[in-house]
C-alpha positions, 0 to 999 in steps of 0.5 A: 138476343134480338134479331138485329143483334143475332145477325151481327153476332152471326156475322162476327162468328162467320168472320172468324170461322170462315174468313175467306167468305168475307171480302176485304172491304167488308172486313175493313168496315167491320173493324171500324164498326167495332171501334165505335165501342169504348176501348175496353169493350173493343178488346172484349168483343174482339177476343170473344169473336176472335176478330181484329187479330185477337185470338178466340177466347172463351167467355170463362177465360175472359170473365176470369181475366176481367174479374167478373162472372161469366154471366156478367161478361155475357151480358156485357158482350150482348149489350155491346153487340146490341149497341153496334147492331142498331147503328146506321153503320151496321145497317149499311154493312148488312146491306152489302153482305 
């Protein structure tokens, strides 16, 4: 994962692990950012990171549920995070953090 993607991934993890460290405005912006993805990928990313009212779900469980391998699912999530990490929206949010 490149640096831009890793920054976003780390922040999404923080949203799940330390929700009180993220103010409501930033959380609101992040929900909108995630919805830039196609619907099926919004669910995957949200479940993987345990955000947007989704329960944190392991890669193995998500892969089984979606009929793919763990590697395929990891690549899908990394691809989706990269798509979001290069958006102007994430760059704006990142400056506010």
